[in-house]
N, C-alpha and C positions, 0 to 999 in steps of 0.2 A: 249745646250744639257739638261743644266734644265727642259727649256718647254718641250722637246717631246723625244728628242733620250735615256737618261737615262731610264726610263720606259715603261715595256712592259708586258702585261701579264702575270700573272705566268700562264694559259693554254697555250701557247706558247711552254712553256719547258716541264713543269711534262707531256708530252706527247711524250718527245721526248726517248722517251725509252721505246722498243717492248718486254712484255715477251717471254722470249723462249718461244720453243713451246714443248720443254720438260710440263714445265705449261701451256698453252693454246694452245690449236690446234687452235682452231676456231681466226677469224681476224674481227675484226668489221671495214668494209670498210668506215666508216666515222669517225674513230678514226685516225690521223696523227702516223703514227708512224717515225721511226730511218730509215726504207726504202721509205718513202715516203717525209718527210722532209728538209733534207738534198740536195739538189739539184741545189740551186744559191744564190746570192751573197747577196740578199735582203733574204733568212736564215739565212744566217753567220750575217750577221748585228742585224736579232732578235735575235739569239743565244745570242753574246756576250753581248749586249744588256741586257739580260736577266743577265750576270755574275754577274755585277753591282747590280741589284735590290736587291739579296742578302743582300749587304751591307744596304739597308734601312729593315731591320730586326728587329723586335723587341729583336733577341737575339745578335744582333750586333746593329747598329747608333743608331735604331730608339728609342730603352732607354736603353738597358741591360750592353752591356759591359762597356760600360764611368759606369756606377752606380757601376757593379765592382766593378771597378778596384778605382774608389776614393772613392770610403767606405773602401776600404782595404789598405789603405794610411792614415796618420797622417793628411788632408785637409780635411776630414768630418767622422761624427758621424752620429750615428743610433738616429732616432728622431719619425721614425715610426713603429709601435708594428708588425706591419707584418716581416720587416726586422731583427729586434732586435728578432724575434721568428725564423729567417732565422741565425742569428748566434750563437744564440744559440743550433739550434737543428739540426743543419749542419752534425756535430759532429756523430750523428747517424743514420741520413736522409738523404745521399748525394743524392738526389734527387728530389731534391725544381725544381718546371718548371722555377723558373726563368732561373736557373742555366742548366739546361740541355739543355734548350732552346738557351744558346750560344752555346753548342758542337753542337746541331745540325745546328744551322744555318754556324756555319764554315765548315762542314761537307757538306753544301749543296752547300754552294758555290764551295768547292773541284770541288764535283758530275758536277756541271755546266764548270766549268771548263774543265774541262777533259773533258767531250761532245763537248766543241768547238776542244779542240786540235787534237784530236781521230779523228774529222769529218771532217773538215774544209778544212785541206789540200785534200780532196780529188774533191772538191768542184770546179768544172772551171768557173772562176771569174777573177776579173781584180788583178793582182798577187801583185800589190803593195798593193794595200785594204788586200790580205789575208793575207801577212806578217805582216802585221799591228794588224790585228785583233788576229792571232795568237799571235804577243807580249803581248797586251793587256790580255788576257786570261792568256800567263805566269808572268806577273804582278800580276794580280788578285788571281792566284795561290798560289802565294810568299805570299801576303797578306793575306790570306785568315790564310795560315799553320801562318804565323809571327802570325797573332793574337791566332790563338790554341792553340799553345808553350807556349807561353807565359801565357793563363790560365791554362790550361791539366798539361806542361810539357809533356810526352811523350805518342803518338797517333798516331792509323795508318797511314800510309804512301801512299798515293794512287796516283797512276799515270798515271791509266787509266779506266775508263768508266770498271764496274767488268760484265765479259762475260759468265761464270761459277758459278754454287754454291758455289762455294770456296771462289770465290771474295769478295762472300760477308761478308764474315768472316776475314777479315784483320790482319796482323798480325799488331802490336805494336813495334813501332819505337822508335829508342832512341829520346834527344832532338838534339843531335850532328848529326842525320841525318835528323832530319826534316832543322836544320838551315844550313844543305849543301846543300840541293836541294833548300831552300829560296834564298840563293847565288846563284845558278845556273840559276835558274828560273828569278832573278830578274838580272843579267846580262846579258842573253840572251836576256831578254826586252830591257832593256839599250840601247842595241848595234842598236837597229829598231826602238824603238814608234821617236815620232815626239817631238820636245819640245813644251811644251803649249803655245808660238808665234806662231807655226805651224799649226794650227789646225786653222777651222771657228772658229765664236759663236755659231755654231748650233753644234758644238762638242765639245763643253767645258763642264772640267768636264769629260773627259776619262782621261788615262792613260798616263803620258807622259815622257817622255827621262828623265824630274830633278824628278819626283816622283818617278821612279825606284830608280833611282842614291839615290834620300832621304832615302827611305827606304832599301836600300843596306848599307847605312854608318850607319843609324839604327841598322840594324841586327849585324852589323862587331863591334855597339859600345857594343851591350848589349852580344856578348862574347869575349870583352876585344883584339878582334883582332884591337888596337889600330892604328898601320901601316896599316892596309888596308884602312881603314874610311879616314884616314889622305886626299890620296889624291881625293876619292870620293870625301869629304867636301868640299875641297878647291878648287876643279872644279866647285862643285856647285856653289861656292862666285867668283870664276874668269867667272861666264856665259858658263862655256863651256856644258851646260845641258838646256840652257835655263835661260831669264833675271826676275828675281827674285830681291823683296826689300823690308824693311820694309812699311807699308802704314802709313803715318803721325797720324790716329787718328784710337789705341787700341784698341776701342770697335768696330770700323768697320767688325774686325774678328768677331762679335760674332751677328748680325742683319743682315739683308736679306737687308741692304744695302750692297752697293760695294764687292759683292760674288765673290767669283773666281778672286782676285782680286790679284797683286802684289808680295804679302807675301803669298799667300795659294801655297805648290806643287802639294796638292791632296786634296779634302774636297767630301765627300757625298751629293748627289742632291737632296732636300727635296723642293716640292711644291703642297699645297695645291688647286691647279685648278686641280690637275690631280686625278684619279679614285673617290672613294666614303667617304662616314665621318667617317666611320669605324675602328679603329687603331684595327690593329694585334694584340692586345698583347697576349704573351708565346706562340706562335701558329702559324700559316700556314695560310698567308693571303689569304682572301676569294675576291671576284671580284668585292664587293663593299670597300676594304680596301682605306682607306686616301695614298697618298705618301707625309709622313710626319712624325714630328717627336713625340714622347713622352715624350722624355727626358727633355724640358720644365714644362709639367704637374709634371713630375718625383722629379724636382731640386728646386720646386716654393714650397713657405710656404704658409699655409693651409689659406685659404681663396681667394688665388690664385690659387693653384693648394698641390699637395698631403702631401706636406710637410717632405718626405722621409728621405731627409736627411738634414745635418745643418753643416757648419764650422765649425772648432774646434778654438778656443781661438787665438792655436798656430798660424794659417796660417793668422788669422788677424793681430795678433802682428806684422809676417813678415817685413807688411809691416812699422813699425813703424821705422825698422830701417834707412830706408834715408825719408829726404825731399826732394823735389825738390829745384833745386838751387835760386828763390826764395823765398821758406820755405813752400811753405805747401803743401801738402797730394799726395804722390804720386797718380796721378790720374788714374792708373790701382785700387785702391784701392773703388774708387766708382763705375769701370766699372764692376769688378766681385763680390758687395758686399753693400747688401741693411743696410743699418745702422742706428742711428740718425742722422743726421745733419744738419745743419740749409737748410730749404731749399728740404731736403730729401723726395722725392716723390714717391710712384708706382700706374702705373694707377688712375694715379689724385689724389689721396689719401696723405694726412701726412702720415707721420710714427706713428703716434697716431690713426689718424680717420680709418688704414688699419689694428689695432688691430693684429699688428707685435708684439711686444711683448710679449704676454702672447698664448702661444701654446703647445696642447698639455699635460697640469698641470703643464708644465717648463718656465722656464723666459727665453727667446731667447733673445738677441740684439745684434743681427747678421742674417742675412739668405742670402741666393745665387740670384746673380742678372743677373749674368751671361749669360742668357741662355731667361732673358724673352724678351718678346714682346709690352712691356709697350710704347717703346718711337717710334716705328714702326707698330705696328700691334694691337694697344692699345682694339679692340674690340675682339680679338679671346681669350686674358684671359687663351694664353697655354694651350688651350684643340688639335688644331690642328697645332702644330705650323710648319712652313715652312723655319725656319733658317736655311742654308745648315750649316754640321757639316768640319768642316778644321779639320780634321784629322794627316796634316802635313804643321804648317810654317815655315816661313825663319827664324824668331826670334830661335826656335826648332835648325836648324842648324848650327847658328853662335854661340849659347849656345854649341852644343856638335863639335864645331867645338875646341873652344875652350878650353875644357875637354880634347878635344881630345889630342890635344898641351902642355897641363899640363901633360899628363900621359906621353909622351911620353919626360919630359924633358923638356920641353920648355914654361913652365910660362911665364917666362918678355912679349913672343908674345902675350898669350892667352889675356890679357887685352882690345886689340881694339876690341877683338870681343864682350866681352861682354860691351863696354861701345857704341856699338852700340844699343844694345836693351835697356842698363839704358839710353841713349840721349833720347831717343824718348818717354819715362817719363821725360823727364828734370833733368833727376840724377845727381850729381857732377859726375867730374872725379874718379872714380875707382884705376887707378893709385896713385894719388896724396893724397887721401882719404887711403885709403891702400896699401903702394908703396913695395915694394918688398918682396910678402909675399912669404911663402915657397908652395911645392906642397901642403901640407895636405889643410897649410890654404885657396889655393885655390879650393881646391877641395869641402872648405865647404859652401865659396864663393858662388861657381859655384851651390851646392847645393841649397842653396838661392835664387839665381836667379832666378835657372831655377823651382823652388816655385811660384814665386810671378809672375810673365811670361805668364806658362803655369797651374795655379791653375784651380782645378777644368775639364781640359782637357784631363782624363784619361792618362795620363806621368807621373806624382809622387809614383805612383804605381810600375810602367816598370822601373822607374829610380833607385826605394828602392831594384827592386828585383835582379836586374843585379848589384848594389854595394854591395850586399851581405849582407844589415842594417836587413833584416826580416828573416833572416838564423838564426837558432837555434842548429843549429848540433853540434858549436864548445861546445858548455855550454854557457858561459856568454859571451855574442855579447853586449860592450859597447852601440853600434849605436842603436841596439832596444831596451836596456833599454829608449835608449833618446826619440824614436821612443813611447816610453808607455809615457812617461813624457806627450808627446804632445796631446797624447788619449789612454785614460782608455784602449779603448775595444781593443786594439792592444793585450793587455795580452792575450785574451783568443783566440785571433785570431794565434798567432803566439807563443804558448808556447809550441806546440810539431815541432819538426822536421818535414820537409817534407810540413808543412799546409801552405809555402810561396805558394804553386799549389792549385788547385783546385780538388778536388775528382774527378776523371774517374764519370757519372753517372751512377748510379747503373742499368741503362736499358740498356747500355750497356755491363757491365760485364754479365748480364743474356740473352742477347744473342749468344755473341761473345765469343765464348770459348777462342780465343787467347788473349784476354784482361788480363789484371791486374788491380791490381785498384794502385792508389800512392801509397808508403809509408805514414805509420802510419794513414791512415784515414780505 
């Protein structure tokens, strides 16, 4: 699927909805409409393929969604004047194009999935394929809403294609209502979708039973539904939803090598051999849009990218808590960071000759390496990266299960699942190093383990949000105070209750009278 199935021209889907006759009396016989498109099995496949494409747009995984999440955590701070401007100005101008782009991408994905769910049931086609396509659409709708409610909290819940003028002004739903629909869609999808191993290679990258189970568990965990999450997480580990395991080399999760590997429950497919060479920054991609990621360009240091964000000293120092059983640094350190160590290079240049120390008038002793092409595509230098974005890994599942067990009072059982992740990094046995931890001690340990395993993967912010560590509504929050010591920038981001979620874009408030701004914006 990385090579052909996943990417479909936007022109195929953007013409699927015809204007009602109350808006336009004349019909163009050469333009495809809902009356002429939804006719065949091929149409159904084209439509479901287009629903995946939205994940590759700038508002989501081409660049902005992970960028927003990472910089709003204590893992990264701003080194781009443009980004600093957003942090300072966003309070007064909640319509920065970078962030309403994410809002628009979420709802474009919802719109496309609703098109599939409304129209595919009526097509005369193979019944098994029809059911799979419907399940894929439900998974993707849940995925778009998962992202949307994490970013903006209370947003419209739209479950059908608009038919009347009133439908274009949807009411705002509560996050509780959004999550209930996410659960339902994922459960429905999980019951029908094939496992990863049941798909042919040409369909690799489609929604699977394991991906639906994984995001259902993550959704339950976000809302502290430990008892509901536990059997789903255990089922993934016991291979009820497909076969998953950690890959031997941690770095294989962040290069073009070994994509769609045994550790990946779901990943966004990028390919620079498809499409043109233009990256669709902050907007609707055109016909010359490259089906590639701009994340590497954004995260890479100056000289090799835009240097928009830089790791905090705190996340770098978290890796110093452990050495391998051989006394070496945690191998994830060099996979995730550029820093000055013997033999360190970037695109064939040494640390000193690459000019990585002096950046933007400041001295930075560490930079992001995680998504660089330097070891697999050294001539590209980050412009059009085709590194797939692994948005759900088995390592995440293992650590979530450990957390779930701890929250259920089964702290002793949590050790073994944490150790599976630590053992890949050749770290010593946690049960020997820190035996008999209390539930609270284990919570803090899990927060550390998740930070060093999942850094710069748009996970830390979600963790902080679901743990309540960003919540300023209760006045003093010792966890928020601690995070500010990790990254002083957070003091300005989260000094007001409600700011842990982004503002609803002003453009939405201007056109939809049923929308209200999030509190304290």
